[in-house]
mmCIF file of the C-alpha atoms, coordinates in Angstrom:
data_MODEL
# 
_entry.id   MODEL 
# 
loop_
_atom_site.group_PDB 
_atom_site.id 
_atom_site.type_symbol 
_atom_site.label_atom_id 
_atom_site.label_alt_id 
_atom_site.label_comp_id 
_atom_site.label_asym_id 
_atom_site.label_entity_id 
_atom_site.label_seq_id 
_atom_site.pdbx_PDB_ins_code 
_atom_site.Cartn_x 
_atom_site.Cartn_y 
_atom_site.Cartn_z 
_atom_site.occupancy 
_atom_site.B_iso_or_equiv 
_atom_site.pdbx_formal_charge 
_atom_site.auth_seq_id 
_atom_site.auth_comp_id 
_atom_site.auth_asym_id 
_atom_site.auth_atom_id 
_atom_site.pdbx_PDB_model_num 
ATOM 1   C CA . MET A 1 1   ? 0.000   0.000   0.000   1.00 0.00 ? 1   MET A CA 1 
ATOM 2   C CA . PRO A 1 2   ? 1.543   3.330   -0.986  1.00 0.00 ? 2   PRO A CA 1 
ATOM 3   C CA . LYS A 1 3   ? 2.621   5.674   1.745   1.00 0.00 ? 3   LYS A CA 1 
ATOM 4   C CA . LEU A 1 4   ? 0.069   8.393   2.371   1.00 0.00 ? 4   LEU A CA 1 
ATOM 5   C CA . ASN A 1 5   ? 1.006   12.046  2.429   1.00 0.00 ? 5   ASN A CA 1 
ATOM 6   C CA . GLN A 1 6   ? 0.967   14.046  5.626   1.00 0.00 ? 6   GLN A CA 1 
ATOM 7   C CA . PHE A 1 7   ? -2.149  16.196  5.970   1.00 0.00 ? 7   PHE A CA 1 
ATOM 8   C CA . ILE A 1 8   ? -1.775  19.948  5.615   1.00 0.00 ? 8   ILE A CA 1 
ATOM 9   C CA . PHE A 1 9   ? -4.285  21.993  7.602   1.00 0.00 ? 9   PHE A CA 1 
ATOM 10  C CA . ASP A 1 10  ? -5.865  24.084  4.865   1.00 0.00 ? 10  ASP A CA 1 
ATOM 11  C CA . HIS A 1 11  ? -9.526  24.910  4.239   1.00 0.00 ? 11  HIS A CA 1 
ATOM 12  C CA . SER A 1 12  ? -8.706  27.482  1.608   1.00 0.00 ? 12  SER A CA 1 
ATOM 13  C CA . PHE A 1 13  ? -10.045 27.614  -1.917  1.00 0.00 ? 13  PHE A CA 1 
ATOM 14  C CA . ASN A 1 14  ? -8.038  28.596  -5.002  1.00 0.00 ? 14  ASN A CA 1 
ATOM 15  C CA . PRO A 1 15  ? -5.496  31.129  -3.689  1.00 0.00 ? 15  PRO A CA 1 
ATOM 16  C CA . LEU A 1 16  ? -5.481  32.883  -7.076  1.00 0.00 ? 16  LEU A CA 1 
ATOM 17  C CA . GLU A 1 17  ? -9.094  33.932  -6.648  1.00 0.00 ? 17  GLU A CA 1 
ATOM 18  C CA . GLY A 1 18  ? -9.818  37.162  -4.841  1.00 0.00 ? 18  GLY A CA 1 
ATOM 19  C CA . LEU A 1 19  ? -11.061 36.716  -1.293  1.00 0.00 ? 19  LEU A CA 1 
ATOM 20  C CA . GLU A 1 20  ? -14.307 38.481  -2.118  1.00 0.00 ? 20  GLU A CA 1 
ATOM 21  C CA . GLN A 1 21  ? -14.914 36.165  -5.097  1.00 0.00 ? 21  GLN A CA 1 
ATOM 22  C CA . GLN A 1 22  ? -14.130 33.120  -2.945  1.00 0.00 ? 22  GLN A CA 1 
ATOM 23  C CA . SER A 1 23  ? -16.677 34.189  -0.368  1.00 0.00 ? 23  SER A CA 1 
ATOM 24  C CA . LYS A 1 24  ? -19.399 34.757  -2.999  1.00 0.00 ? 24  LYS A CA 1 
ATOM 25  C CA . SER A 1 25  ? -18.683 31.448  -4.733  1.00 0.00 ? 25  SER A CA 1 
ATOM 26  C CA . LEU A 1 26  ? -19.342 29.485  -1.542  1.00 0.00 ? 26  LEU A CA 1 
ATOM 27  C CA . THR A 1 27  ? -23.053 30.248  -1.653  1.00 0.00 ? 27  THR A CA 1 
ATOM 28  C CA . LYS A 1 28  ? -23.356 28.613  -5.082  1.00 0.00 ? 28  LYS A CA 1 
ATOM 29  C CA . LEU A 1 29  ? -21.695 25.320  -4.184  1.00 0.00 ? 29  LEU A CA 1 
ATOM 30  C CA . GLN A 1 30  ? -23.457 22.095  -3.327  1.00 0.00 ? 30  GLN A CA 1 
ATOM 31  C CA . GLU A 1 31  ? -23.041 20.838  0.199   1.00 0.00 ? 31  GLU A CA 1 
ATOM 32  C CA . PRO A 1 32  ? -19.834 18.818  0.716   1.00 0.00 ? 32  PRO A CA 1 
ATOM 33  C CA . MET A 1 33  ? -19.968 15.070  1.280   1.00 0.00 ? 33  MET A CA 1 
ATOM 34  C CA . ILE A 1 34  ? -17.988 11.938  2.026   1.00 0.00 ? 34  ILE A CA 1 
ATOM 35  C CA . ARG A 1 35  ? -18.391 8.925   -0.250  1.00 0.00 ? 35  ARG A CA 1 
ATOM 36  C CA . LEU A 1 36  ? -17.464 5.360   0.666   1.00 0.00 ? 36  LEU A CA 1 
ATOM 37  C CA . HIS A 1 37  ? -16.348 3.055   -2.156  1.00 0.00 ? 37  HIS A CA 1 
ATOM 38  C CA . TYR A 1 38  ? -16.775 -0.588  -1.119  1.00 0.00 ? 38  TYR A CA 1 
ATOM 39  C CA . LYS A 1 39  ? -14.814 -3.166  -3.106  1.00 0.00 ? 39  LYS A CA 1 
ATOM 40  C CA . SER A 1 40  ? -13.848 -6.828  -3.172  1.00 0.00 ? 40  SER A CA 1 
ATOM 41  C CA . ASP A 1 41  ? -10.260 -5.924  -4.138  1.00 0.00 ? 41  ASP A CA 1 
ATOM 42  C CA . ARG A 1 42  ? -8.302  -2.716  -4.456  1.00 0.00 ? 42  ARG A CA 1 
ATOM 43  C CA . PHE A 1 43  ? -8.214  -2.820  -8.281  1.00 0.00 ? 43  PHE A CA 1 
ATOM 44  C CA . GLN A 1 44  ? -11.966 -3.239  -8.758  1.00 0.00 ? 44  GLN A CA 1 
ATOM 45  C CA . LYS A 1 45  ? -13.300 -0.440  -10.969 1.00 0.00 ? 45  LYS A CA 1 
ATOM 46  C CA . ASP A 1 46  ? -16.888 -0.624  -9.785  1.00 0.00 ? 46  ASP A CA 1 
ATOM 47  C CA . ASN A 1 47  ? -18.354 -0.979  -6.288  1.00 0.00 ? 47  ASN A CA 1 
ATOM 48  C CA . LEU A 1 48  ? -20.127 -3.610  -4.229  1.00 0.00 ? 48  LEU A CA 1 
ATOM 49  C CA . PRO A 1 49  ? -23.752 -2.837  -3.335  1.00 0.00 ? 49  PRO A CA 1 
ATOM 50  C CA . ILE A 1 50  ? -24.518 -2.673  0.392   1.00 0.00 ? 50  ILE A CA 1 
ATOM 51  C CA . TYR A 1 51  ? -27.807 -4.005  1.732   1.00 0.00 ? 51  TYR A CA 1 
ATOM 52  C CA . ARG A 1 52  ? -26.939 -4.761  5.354   1.00 0.00 ? 52  ARG A CA 1 
ATOM 53  C CA . PHE A 1 53  ? -24.820 -2.730  7.753   1.00 0.00 ? 53  PHE A CA 1 
ATOM 54  C CA . SER A 1 54  ? -24.795 -1.325  11.252  1.00 0.00 ? 54  SER A CA 1 
ATOM 55  C CA . LEU A 1 55  ? -24.369 2.292   12.307  1.00 0.00 ? 55  LEU A CA 1 
ATOM 56  C CA . ASN A 1 56  ? -23.123 2.852   15.854  1.00 0.00 ? 56  ASN A CA 1 
ATOM 57  C CA . ASP A 1 57  ? -23.991 -0.816  16.619  1.00 0.00 ? 57  ASP A CA 1 
ATOM 58  C CA . ASN A 1 58  ? -27.561 -0.401  15.354  1.00 0.00 ? 58  ASN A CA 1 
ATOM 59  C CA . PRO A 1 59  ? -28.175 -2.953  12.556  1.00 0.00 ? 59  PRO A CA 1 
ATOM 60  C CA . ARG A 1 60  ? -30.053 -1.943  9.430   1.00 0.00 ? 60  ARG A CA 1 
ATOM 61  C CA . GLN A 1 61  ? -31.193 -3.781  6.335   1.00 0.00 ? 61  GLN A CA 1 
ATOM 62  C CA . GLU A 1 62  ? -32.367 -2.269  3.055   1.00 0.00 ? 62  GLU A CA 1 
ATOM 63  C CA . ASN A 1 63  ? -34.355 -3.756  0.173   1.00 0.00 ? 63  ASN A CA 1 
ATOM 64  C CA . GLU A 1 64  ? -32.408 -1.638  -2.316  1.00 0.00 ? 64  GLU A CA 1 
ATOM 65  C CA . PRO A 1 65  ? -28.659 -0.922  -2.366  1.00 0.00 ? 65  PRO A CA 1 
ATOM 66  C CA . LEU A 1 66  ? -27.745 1.759   0.151   1.00 0.00 ? 66  LEU A CA 1 
ATOM 67  C CA . THR A 1 67  ? -26.934 5.072   -1.532  1.00 0.00 ? 67  THR A CA 1 
ATOM 68  C CA . GLN A 1 68  ? -26.889 7.819   1.104   1.00 0.00 ? 68  GLN A CA 1 
ATOM 69  C CA . LEU A 1 69  ? -27.103 8.656   4.792   1.00 0.00 ? 69  LEU A CA 1 
ATOM 70  C CA . ASN A 1 70  ? -27.809 12.115  6.163   1.00 0.00 ? 70  ASN A CA 1 
ATOM 71  C CA . LEU A 1 71  ? -26.059 12.044  9.506   1.00 0.00 ? 71  LEU A CA 1 
ATOM 72  C CA . GLU A 1 72  ? -26.895 14.337  12.402  1.00 0.00 ? 72  GLU A CA 1 
ATOM 73  C CA . LYS A 1 73  ? -27.869 12.640  15.671  1.00 0.00 ? 73  LYS A CA 1 
ATOM 74  C CA . GLU A 1 74  ? -25.754 9.676   14.593  1.00 0.00 ? 74  GLU A CA 1 
ATOM 75  C CA . ILE A 1 75  ? -22.584 11.782  14.831  1.00 0.00 ? 75  ILE A CA 1 
ATOM 76  C CA . LEU A 1 76  ? -21.551 11.073  18.402  1.00 0.00 ? 76  LEU A CA 1 
ATOM 77  C CA . GLU A 1 77  ? -19.343 13.240  20.561  1.00 0.00 ? 77  GLU A CA 1 
ATOM 78  C CA . ILE A 1 78  ? -16.177 11.513  21.698  1.00 0.00 ? 78  ILE A CA 1 
ATOM 79  C CA . LYS A 1 79  ? -16.086 11.450  25.494  1.00 0.00 ? 79  LYS A CA 1 
ATOM 80  C CA . ASP A 1 80  ? -12.996 11.354  27.678  1.00 0.00 ? 80  ASP A CA 1 
ATOM 81  C CA . LYS A 1 81  ? -14.361 8.264   29.411  1.00 0.00 ? 81  LYS A CA 1 
ATOM 82  C CA . GLU A 1 82  ? -12.800 4.839   29.200  1.00 0.00 ? 82  GLU A CA 1 
ATOM 83  C CA . GLN A 1 83  ? -16.089 3.000   29.774  1.00 0.00 ? 83  GLN A CA 1 
ATOM 84  C CA . GLU A 1 84  ? -17.602 4.692   26.700  1.00 0.00 ? 84  GLU A CA 1 
ATOM 85  C CA . ASN A 1 85  ? -14.622 4.319   24.343  1.00 0.00 ? 85  ASN A CA 1 
ATOM 86  C CA . SER A 1 86  ? -11.921 1.829   23.491  1.00 0.00 ? 86  SER A CA 1 
ATOM 87  C CA . GLN A 1 87  ? -8.355  2.613   24.497  1.00 0.00 ? 87  GLN A CA 1 
ATOM 88  C CA . ASN A 1 88  ? -7.501  3.129   20.815  1.00 0.00 ? 88  ASN A CA 1 
ATOM 89  C CA . THR A 1 89  ? -10.199 5.796   20.521  1.00 0.00 ? 89  THR A CA 1 
ATOM 90  C CA . LEU A 1 90  ? -9.009  7.589   23.651  1.00 0.00 ? 90  LEU A CA 1 
ATOM 91  C CA . THR A 1 91  ? -5.416  7.556   22.403  1.00 0.00 ? 91  THR A CA 1 
ATOM 92  C CA . LEU A 1 92  ? -6.483  8.953   19.041  1.00 0.00 ? 92  LEU A CA 1 
ATOM 93  C CA . LEU A 1 93  ? -8.634  11.601  20.737  1.00 0.00 ? 93  LEU A CA 1 
ATOM 94  C CA . GLU A 1 94  ? -5.663  12.713  22.823  1.00 0.00 ? 94  GLU A CA 1 
ATOM 95  C CA . SER A 1 95  ? -3.531  13.015  19.677  1.00 0.00 ? 95  SER A CA 1 
ATOM 96  C CA . LEU A 1 96  ? -6.203  15.027  17.888  1.00 0.00 ? 96  LEU A CA 1 
ATOM 97  C CA . LYS A 1 97  ? -6.655  17.380  20.840  1.00 0.00 ? 97  LYS A CA 1 
ATOM 98  C CA . ASN A 1 98  ? -2.907  17.955  20.996  1.00 0.00 ? 98  ASN A CA 1 
ATOM 99  C CA . GLU A 1 99  ? -2.783  18.788  17.292  1.00 0.00 ? 99  GLU A CA 1 
ATOM 100 C CA . PHE A 1 100 ? -6.011  20.797  17.014  1.00 0.00 ? 100 PHE A CA 1 
ATOM 101 C CA . LYS A 1 101 ? -6.486  22.792  20.201  1.00 0.00 ? 101 LYS A CA 1 
ATOM 102 C CA . LYS A 1 102 ? -8.697  25.772  19.369  1.00 0.00 ? 102 LYS A CA 1 
ATOM 103 C CA . GLU A 1 103 ? -12.491 25.747  19.155  1.00 0.00 ? 103 GLU A CA 1 
ATOM 104 C CA . MET A 1 104 ? -12.921 22.232  17.823  1.00 0.00 ? 104 MET A CA 1 
ATOM 105 C CA . LEU A 1 105 ? -15.546 19.551  18.392  1.00 0.00 ? 105 LEU A CA 1 
ATOM 106 C CA . PHE A 1 106 ? -14.477 15.914  18.161  1.00 0.00 ? 106 PHE A CA 1 
ATOM 107 C CA . LYS A 1 107 ? -17.103 13.442  16.967  1.00 0.00 ? 107 LYS A CA 1 
ATOM 108 C CA . GLN A 1 108 ? -17.301 9.973   15.454  1.00 0.00 ? 108 GLN A CA 1 
ATOM 109 C CA . ILE A 1 109 ? -19.412 7.315   13.774  1.00 0.00 ? 109 ILE A CA 1 
ATOM 110 C CA . LYS A 1 110 ? -18.895 3.567   13.638  1.00 0.00 ? 110 LYS A CA 1 
ATOM 111 C CA . LEU A 1 111 ? -19.953 1.515   10.624  1.00 0.00 ? 111 LEU A CA 1 
ATOM 112 C CA . LYS A 1 112 ? -19.900 -2.258  10.299  1.00 0.00 ? 112 LYS A CA 1 
ATOM 113 C CA . ILE A 1 113 ? -20.161 -3.684  6.789   1.00 0.00 ? 113 ILE A CA 1 
ATOM 114 C CA . ASP A 1 114 ? -19.718 -7.450  6.524   1.00 0.00 ? 114 ASP A CA 1 
ATOM 115 C CA . THR A 1 115 ? -16.502 -8.142  8.480   1.00 0.00 ? 115 THR A CA 1 
ATOM 116 C CA . ASN A 1 116 ? -15.202 -4.578  8.260   1.00 0.00 ? 116 ASN A CA 1 
ATOM 117 C CA . LEU A 1 117 ? -15.311 -2.228  11.257  1.00 0.00 ? 117 LEU A CA 1 
ATOM 118 C CA . ILE A 1 118 ? -15.047 1.359   10.066  1.00 0.00 ? 118 ILE A CA 1 
ATOM 119 C CA . TYR A 1 119 ? -14.373 4.184   12.529  1.00 0.00 ? 119 TYR A CA 1 
ATOM 120 C CA . ILE A 1 120 ? -14.651 7.712   11.148  1.00 0.00 ? 120 ILE A CA 1 
ATOM 121 C CA . TYR A 1 121 ? -13.576 10.641  13.319  1.00 0.00 ? 121 TYR A CA 1 
ATOM 122 C CA . PHE A 1 122 ? -14.578 14.238  12.651  1.00 0.00 ? 122 PHE A CA 1 
ATOM 123 C CA . ILE A 1 123 ? -12.789 17.391  13.798  1.00 0.00 ? 123 ILE A CA 1 
ATOM 124 C CA . ILE A 1 124 ? -15.323 20.218  13.460  1.00 0.00 ? 124 ILE A CA 1 
ATOM 125 C CA . PRO A 1 125 ? -14.028 23.832  13.527  1.00 0.00 ? 125 PRO A CA 1 
ATOM 126 C CA . GLN A 1 126 ? -16.397 26.116  15.436  1.00 0.00 ? 126 GLN A CA 1 
ATOM 127 C CA . SER A 1 127 ? -14.934 29.470  14.411  1.00 0.00 ? 127 SER A CA 1 
ATOM 128 C CA . ILE A 1 128 ? -15.603 30.811  10.903  1.00 0.00 ? 128 ILE A CA 1 
ATOM 129 C CA . PRO A 1 129 ? -12.963 33.071  9.292   1.00 0.00 ? 129 PRO A CA 1 
ATOM 130 C CA . LYS A 1 130 ? -14.211 36.633  8.801   1.00 0.00 ? 130 LYS A CA 1 
ATOM 131 C CA . ILE A 1 131 ? -14.036 36.399  5.012   1.00 0.00 ? 131 ILE A CA 1 
ATOM 132 C CA . TYR A 1 132 ? -16.586 33.537  5.032   1.00 0.00 ? 132 TYR A CA 1 
ATOM 133 C CA . LYS A 1 133 ? -19.037 34.920  7.599   1.00 0.00 ? 133 LYS A CA 1 
ATOM 134 C CA . GLU A 1 134 ? -21.267 36.754  5.134   1.00 0.00 ? 134 GLU A CA 1 
ATOM 135 C CA . ALA A 1 135 ? -21.321 33.766  2.788   1.00 0.00 ? 135 ALA A CA 1 
ATOM 136 C CA . TYR A 1 136 ? -22.179 31.509  5.724   1.00 0.00 ? 136 TYR A CA 1 
ATOM 137 C CA . GLU A 1 137 ? -25.150 33.665  6.720   1.00 0.00 ? 137 GLU A CA 1 
ATOM 138 C CA . ASN A 1 138 ? -26.523 33.489  3.163   1.00 0.00 ? 138 ASN A CA 1 
ATOM 139 C CA . TYR A 1 139 ? -25.707 29.820  2.655   1.00 0.00 ? 139 TYR A CA 1 
ATOM 140 C CA . LYS A 1 140 ? -28.940 27.803  2.399   1.00 0.00 ? 140 LYS A CA 1 
ATOM 141 C CA . ASP A 1 141 ? -27.381 24.535  3.618   1.00 0.00 ? 141 ASP A CA 1 
ATOM 142 C CA . LYS A 1 142 ? -25.413 25.961  6.528   1.00 0.00 ? 142 LYS A CA 1 
ATOM 143 C CA . ASP A 1 143 ? -26.139 22.884  8.694   1.00 0.00 ? 143 ASP A CA 1 
ATOM 144 C CA . TYR A 1 144 ? -23.676 21.051  6.439   1.00 0.00 ? 144 TYR A CA 1 
ATOM 145 C CA . GLY A 1 145 ? -21.046 23.649  7.238   1.00 0.00 ? 145 GLY A CA 1 
ATOM 146 C CA . ILE A 1 146 ? -19.038 25.824  4.896   1.00 0.00 ? 146 ILE A CA 1 
ATOM 147 C CA . GLY A 1 147 ? -15.849 24.588  3.283   1.00 0.00 ? 147 GLY A CA 1 
ATOM 148 C CA . GLU A 1 148 ? -14.816 21.050  2.400   1.00 0.00 ? 148 GLU A CA 1 
ATOM 149 C CA . PHE A 1 149 ? -13.841 17.774  4.023   1.00 0.00 ? 149 PHE A CA 1 
ATOM 150 C CA . LYS A 1 150 ? -10.092 17.303  4.341   1.00 0.00 ? 150 LYS A CA 1 
ATOM 151 C CA . GLN A 1 151 ? -8.869  13.822  5.177   1.00 0.00 ? 151 GLN A CA 1 
ATOM 152 C CA . LEU A 1 152 ? -6.157  13.605  7.835   1.00 0.00 ? 152 LEU A CA 1 
ATOM 153 C CA . HIS A 1 153 ? -4.076  10.922  6.145   1.00 0.00 ? 153 HIS A CA 1 
ATOM 154 C CA . SER A 1 154 ? -1.629  10.654  9.021   1.00 0.00 ? 154 SER A CA 1 
ATOM 155 C CA . TYR A 1 155 ? -4.442  9.134   11.121  1.00 0.00 ? 155 TYR A CA 1 
ATOM 156 C CA . THR A 1 156 ? -5.577  6.599   8.505   1.00 0.00 ? 156 THR A CA 1 
ATOM 157 C CA . ASN A 1 157 ? -5.050  3.044   9.706   1.00 0.00 ? 157 ASN A CA 1 
ATOM 158 C CA . ILE A 1 158 ? -6.069  -0.404  8.460   1.00 0.00 ? 158 ILE A CA 1 
ATOM 159 C CA . LYS A 1 159 ? -5.376  -3.547  10.429  1.00 0.00 ? 159 LYS A CA 1 
ATOM 160 C CA . ALA A 1 160 ? -6.583  -7.074  10.985  1.00 0.00 ? 160 ALA A CA 1 
ATOM 161 C CA . LEU A 1 161 ? -8.071  -7.613  14.425  1.00 0.00 ? 161 LEU A CA 1 
ATOM 162 C CA . LYS A 1 162 ? -6.562  -10.520 16.323  1.00 0.00 ? 162 LYS A CA 1 
ATOM 163 C CA . LEU A 1 163 ? -9.025  -13.044 17.669  1.00 0.00 ? 163 LEU A CA 1 
ATOM 164 C CA . SER A 1 164 ? -8.851  -14.698 21.064  1.00 0.00 ? 164 SER A CA 1 
ATOM 165 C CA . GLN A 1 165 ? -8.673  -18.480 21.360  1.00 0.00 ? 165 GLN A CA 1 
ATOM 166 C CA . GLU A 1 166 ? -12.330 -18.521 22.432  1.00 0.00 ? 166 GLU A CA 1 
ATOM 167 C CA . GLU A 1 167 ? -13.351 -16.541 19.373  1.00 0.00 ? 167 GLU A CA 1 
ATOM 168 C CA . VAL A 1 168 ? -11.399 -18.879 17.115  1.00 0.00 ? 168 VAL A CA 1 
ATOM 169 C CA . LYS A 1 169 ? -13.071 -21.869 18.794  1.00 0.00 ? 169 LYS A CA 1 
ATOM 170 C CA . ASP A 1 170 ? -16.486 -20.264 18.232  1.00 0.00 ? 170 ASP A CA 1 
ATOM 171 C CA . LYS A 1 171 ? -15.573 -19.761 14.547  1.00 0.00 ? 171 LYS A CA 1 
ATOM 172 C CA . MET A 1 172 ? -15.871 -16.000 14.774  1.00 0.00 ? 172 MET A CA 1 
ATOM 173 C CA . PRO A 1 173 ? -14.981 -14.267 11.480  1.00 0.00 ? 173 PRO A CA 1 
ATOM 174 C CA . ASN A 1 174 ? -11.779 -12.308 11.027  1.00 0.00 ? 174 ASN A CA 1 
ATOM 175 C CA . TYR A 1 175 ? -12.455 -8.577  11.190  1.00 0.00 ? 175 TYR A CA 1 
ATOM 176 C CA . THR A 1 176 ? -10.595 -5.731  9.532   1.00 0.00 ? 176 THR A CA 1 
ATOM 177 C CA . GLU A 1 177 ? -10.535 -2.356  11.273  1.00 0.00 ? 177 GLU A CA 1 
ATOM 178 C CA . TYR A 1 178 ? -10.482 0.851   9.253   1.00 0.00 ? 178 TYR A CA 1 
ATOM 179 C CA . ILE A 1 179 ? -9.802  4.231   10.846  1.00 0.00 ? 179 ILE A CA 1 
ATOM 180 C CA . PHE A 1 180 ? -10.345 7.506   8.984   1.00 0.00 ? 180 PHE A CA 1 
ATOM 181 C CA . ALA A 1 181 ? -10.228 11.073  10.287  1.00 0.00 ? 181 ALA A CA 1 
ATOM 182 C CA . PHE A 1 182 ? -11.543 14.236  8.654   1.00 0.00 ? 182 PHE A CA 1 
ATOM 183 C CA . MET A 1 183 ? -11.406 17.938  9.231   1.00 0.00 ? 183 MET A CA 1 
ATOM 184 C CA . THR A 1 184 ? -14.990 18.899  8.418   1.00 0.00 ? 184 THR A CA 1 
ATOM 185 C CA . PRO A 1 185 ? -16.416 22.087  6.923   1.00 0.00 ? 185 PRO A CA 1 
ATOM 186 C CA . TYR A 1 186 ? -16.675 24.941  9.418   1.00 0.00 ? 186 TYR A CA 1 
ATOM 187 C CA . LYS A 1 187 ? -19.525 24.540  11.947  1.00 0.00 ? 187 LYS A CA 1 
ATOM 188 C CA . ALA A 1 188 ? -20.918 21.385  10.324  1.00 0.00 ? 188 ALA A CA 1 
ATOM 189 C CA . LYS A 1 189 ? -23.914 19.934  12.196  1.00 0.00 ? 189 LYS A CA 1 
ATOM 190 C CA . LYS A 1 190 ? -24.946 17.442  9.533   1.00 0.00 ? 190 LYS A CA 1 
ATOM 191 C CA . ILE A 1 191 ? -22.899 15.216  7.249   1.00 0.00 ? 191 ILE A CA 1 
ATOM 192 C CA . LYS A 1 192 ? -23.963 13.892  3.880   1.00 0.00 ? 192 LYS A CA 1 
ATOM 193 C CA . PHE A 1 193 ? -22.501 10.402  3.526   1.00 0.00 ? 193 PHE A CA 1 
ATOM 194 C CA . GLU A 1 194 ? -22.816 8.559   0.205   1.00 0.00 ? 194 GLU A CA 1 
ATOM 195 C CA . PHE A 1 195 ? -22.134 4.976   -0.851  1.00 0.00 ? 195 PHE A CA 1 
ATOM 196 C CA . ALA A 1 196 ? -20.738 4.571   -4.348  1.00 0.00 ? 196 ALA A CA 1 
ATOM 197 C CA . LEU A 1 197 ? -22.751 2.544   -6.857  1.00 0.00 ? 197 LEU A CA 1 
ATOM 198 C CA . GLY A 1 198 ? -21.509 1.812   -10.358 1.00 0.00 ? 198 GLY A CA 1 
ATOM 199 C CA . ILE A 1 199 ? -18.206 2.446   -12.105 1.00 0.00 ? 199 ILE A CA 1 
ATOM 200 C CA . ASP A 1 200 ? -15.807 4.881   -10.438 1.00 0.00 ? 200 ASP A CA 1 
ATOM 201 C CA . GLU A 1 201 ? -14.899 6.680   -13.664 1.00 0.00 ? 201 GLU A CA 1 
ATOM 202 C CA . CYS A 1 202 ? -18.561 7.405   -14.429 1.00 0.00 ? 202 CYS A CA 1 
ATOM 203 C CA . ILE A 1 203 ? -19.243 8.527   -10.855 1.00 0.00 ? 203 ILE A CA 1 
ATOM 204 C CA . ARG A 1 204 ? -16.350 10.996  -10.928 1.00 0.00 ? 204 ARG A CA 1 
ATOM 205 C CA . LYS A 1 205 ? -17.369 12.400  -14.300 1.00 0.00 ? 205 LYS A CA 1 
ATOM 206 C CA . GLU A 1 206 ? -20.808 13.066  -12.864 1.00 0.00 ? 206 GLU A CA 1 
ATOM 207 C CA . ASP A 1 207 ? -19.201 14.727  -9.825  1.00 0.00 ? 207 ASP A CA 1 
ATOM 208 C CA . GLU A 1 208 ? -17.248 17.032  -12.106 1.00 0.00 ? 208 GLU A CA 1 
ATOM 209 C CA . LYS A 1 209 ? -20.298 17.811  -14.218 1.00 0.00 ? 209 LYS A CA 1 
ATOM 210 C CA . GLU A 1 210 ? -22.407 18.708  -11.186 1.00 0.00 ? 210 GLU A CA 1 
ATOM 211 C CA . LYS A 1 211 ? -19.481 20.373  -9.365  1.00 0.00 ? 211 LYS A CA 1 
ATOM 212 C CA . LYS A 1 212 ? -19.900 18.131  -6.346  1.00 0.00 ? 212 LYS A CA 1 
ATOM 213 C CA . ARG A 1 213 ? -17.433 18.478  -3.492  1.00 0.00 ? 213 ARG A CA 1 
ATOM 214 C CA . VAL A 1 214 ? -16.644 14.890  -2.565  1.00 0.00 ? 214 VAL A CA 1 
ATOM 215 C CA . SER A 1 215 ? -14.022 13.322  -0.323  1.00 0.00 ? 215 SER A CA 1 
ATOM 216 C CA . GLU A 1 216 ? -13.643 9.602   -1.053  1.00 0.00 ? 216 GLU A CA 1 
ATOM 217 C CA . ILE A 1 217 ? -12.666 6.721   1.183   1.00 0.00 ? 217 ILE A CA 1 
ATOM 218 C CA . VAL A 1 218 ? -12.122 3.159   -0.031  1.00 0.00 ? 218 VAL A CA 1 
ATOM 219 C CA . VAL A 1 219 ? -12.931 0.055   1.989   1.00 0.00 ? 219 VAL A CA 1 
ATOM 220 C CA . VAL A 1 220 ? -11.796 -3.283  0.581   1.00 0.00 ? 220 VAL A CA 1 
ATOM 221 C CA . ASN A 1 221 ? -13.612 -6.254  2.071   1.00 0.00 ? 221 ASN A CA 1 
ATOM 222 C CA . GLY A 1 222 ? -10.954 -8.032  4.108   1.00 0.00 ? 222 GLY A CA 1 
ATOM 223 C CA . GLY A 1 223 ? -8.404  -5.227  3.917   1.00 0.00 ? 223 GLY A CA 1 
ATOM 224 C CA . PHE A 1 224 ? -5.817  -4.105  1.366   1.00 0.00 ? 224 PHE A CA 1 
ATOM 225 C CA . ASP A 1 225 ? -2.523  -5.854  2.032   1.00 0.00 ? 225 ASP A CA 1 
ATOM 226 C CA . VAL A 1 226 ? -3.330  -6.837  5.597   1.00 0.00 ? 226 VAL A CA 1 
ATOM 227 C CA . ASP A 1 227 ? -0.863  -9.342  7.017   1.00 0.00 ? 227 ASP A CA 1 
ATOM 228 C CA . TRP A 1 228 ? -2.949  -12.054 8.625   1.00 0.00 ? 228 TRP A CA 1 
# 
């Protein structure tokens, strides 16, 4: 798996545009989103349909392939309490708080798709830069925040979960854990979360045509090059 680049904290738009033009252009953009591409192997050019999954340990089943979730109440605040979080989550939270100290909310969701456990952490800036304040007030979808999602690649992690002897005896499946972290748009209260259906090339052409602001994550069933 190729080495991922270190994240650079930057919510800016094209620096060649004037600040006034940037601010005005924000009101015309569609709300930003995250899209999950679910695959059987890393070279697959289309995506697996998802009918069954769980969100924050609440199972769901659909008659049609899942296409989108509009998350709000499902985005849970990360507490500094060991009984409510795993040690891995608390360690990650401590790292995030050390790196991003000013006016941030730290939230998360947990998805389970087949044998893949997917933890997605959100760092939500609560202070809007002055240049964007007027645009924010006029922005019709302000609950989705203003700006874009920026993935924090330095926090991305994929690993196989080791099973205990009892779990092996009970023929429990091998699980793969995915961890993703995102800096969200400013003051986001809701998150549009899509699931890719169809061929990636066609999906991205449609994104470009409709000027969608999409941040993609890829989950391969069973992991990428996970060493079992």
